[in-house]
C-alpha positions as CSV (number, residue, x, y, z in Angstrom):
1,M,-15.3,-12.3,-26.5
2,S,-12.7,-13.6,-23.3
3,K,-10.6,-10.7,-22.3
4,P,-6.8,-11.2,-21.1
5,I,-6.2,-10.8,-17.4
6,S,-3.9,-8.2,-18.1
7,V,-6.2,-5.9,-18.0
8,I,-6.0,-6.3,-14.4
9,K,-4.1,-3.4,-13.3
10,G,-4.3,-4.1,-9.4
11,Y,-7.3,-4.7,-6.7
12,H,-9.7,-2.9,-4.5
13,A,-11.4,-4.5,-1.3
14,H,-14.0,-2.2,-0.1
15,I,-14.8,-4.0,3.9
16,Y,-18.1,-2.4,5.0
17,F,-19.0,-2.2,8.2
18,T,-21.9,-0.4,10.6
19,E,-21.9,1.3,14.3
20,T,-22.4,-1.8,15.6
21,N,-19.1,-3.7,14.1
22,K,-16.7,-0.8,13.3
23,E,-14.2,-1.6,16.1
24,T,-14.2,-5.1,14.1
25,A,-13.7,-3.8,10.7
26,L,-10.6,-1.0,12.2
27,K,-8.9,-4.2,13.7
28,V,-9.0,-6.4,10.5
29,R,-8.0,-3.2,8.7
30,E,-4.6,-2.6,11.1
31,E,-4.1,-6.2,10.5
32,L,-4.0,-5.3,6.8
33,G,-2.1,-3.1,6.9
34,Q,0.5,-5.0,8.7
35,K,0.5,-8.0,7.1
36,F,0.3,-6.9,3.2
37,A,1.7,-4.2,1.3
38,V,-1.8,-2.0,0.8
39,K,-3.0,1.3,0.7
40,L,-5.6,1.9,2.9
41,G,-8.3,4.7,2.4
42,R,-9.8,6.8,4.6
43,V,-12.4,5.3,7.2
44,H,-16.0,6.5,5.7
45,D,-18.5,6.6,8.3
46,Q,-21.6,7.3,5.5
47,S,-22.2,5.9,2.2
48,V,-19.8,7.4,-0.5
49,G,-19.9,6.9,-4.4
50,P,-21.8,4.1,-4.7
51,H,-20.8,2.6,-1.4
52,T,-24.9,2.8,0.0
53,A,-22.7,2.0,3.6
54,S,-20.0,2.6,5.7
55,M,-16.6,1.7,4.1
56,Y,-12.6,1.5,4.5
57,L,-11.0,0.7,1.0
58,V,-8.0,-1.6,1.1
59,M,-6.2,-1.1,-2.4
60,F,-3.3,-3.8,-3.6
61,G,-1.1,-5.4,-6.5
62,I,-1.6,-8.3,-8.3
63,G,1.0,-10.0,-6.3
64,E,-0.8,-9.5,-3.0
65,F,-3.9,-11.3,-4.2
66,N,-3.2,-15.0,-3.7
67,K,-2.1,-13.9,0.2
68,L,-4.5,-11.1,1.1
69,V,-7.8,-12.6,-0.5
70,P,-7.5,-16.0,1.3
71,W,-6.6,-14.0,4.7
72,L,-9.8,-12.1,4.2
73,M,-11.7,-15.2,3.6
74,L,-10.6,-16.6,7.1
75,N,-10.7,-13.3,9.0
76,R,-13.4,-11.2,7.9
77,S,-15.1,-11.6,11.1
78,G,-18.4,-11.6,9.4
79,L,-18.3,-7.9,7.8
80,S,-19.1,-7.6,4.3
81,I,-16.5,-7.5,1.6
82,L,-16.3,-6.4,-2.2
83,V,-13.4,-7.3,-3.9
84,H,-12.9,-5.9,-7.7
85,P,-10.2,-5.8,-10.0
86,E,-8.8,-2.4,-11.5
87,T,-9.1,-2.7,-15.0
88,G,-10.7,1.3,-15.8
89,N,-14.3,0.2,-16.4
90,D,-15.4,0.7,-13.1
91,I,-19.2,0.0,-13.2
92,D,-18.4,-3.6,-14.9
93,D,-15.2,-3.6,-11.7
94,H,-17.9,-3.4,-9.3
95,S,-20.5,-5.5,-10.4
96,H,-19.7,-8.0,-13.5
97,H,-16.3,-8.6,-12.2
98,A,-16.7,-8.3,-8.2
99,M,-16.7,-11.0,-5.8
100,W,-17.9,-11.1,-2.4
101,L,-17.0,-12.5,0.7
102,G,-19.8,-12.7,3.1
103,E,-23.7,-10.6,2.4
104,K,-24.2,-9.4,-1.2
105,L,-24.9,-5.7,-0.4
106,D,-26.4,-3.0,-2.9
107,L,-24.1,-0.7,-4.5
108,D,-25.4,2.6,-6.5
109,L,-23.9,2.0,-9.7
110,E,-25.4,4.6,-11.1
111,K,-22.6,6.7,-9.0
112,L,-19.9,5.3,-11.1
């Protein structure tokens, strides 16, 4: 059974980094904050929630998707990025409804 896209209330992008590419990730973060209507989450140097690598969260509305995601595709600087909708179902949003830019990383969905 298909789901209406009206269940999507917004989007999250989780941008992952290592000690080696953290500076690059922070530059991408700065540009996202300057170019788009986003809310930037804290920078986590350790795994948090289902995320098994260091990352930060970028929250954005439905109207930003068509601008922000293509920008990330072209400007992710080799970073792995998880983009998912906010539907109220965290497990499905982080797995079945998600898309990856770059290398797909493991998530610990049991923590959701």
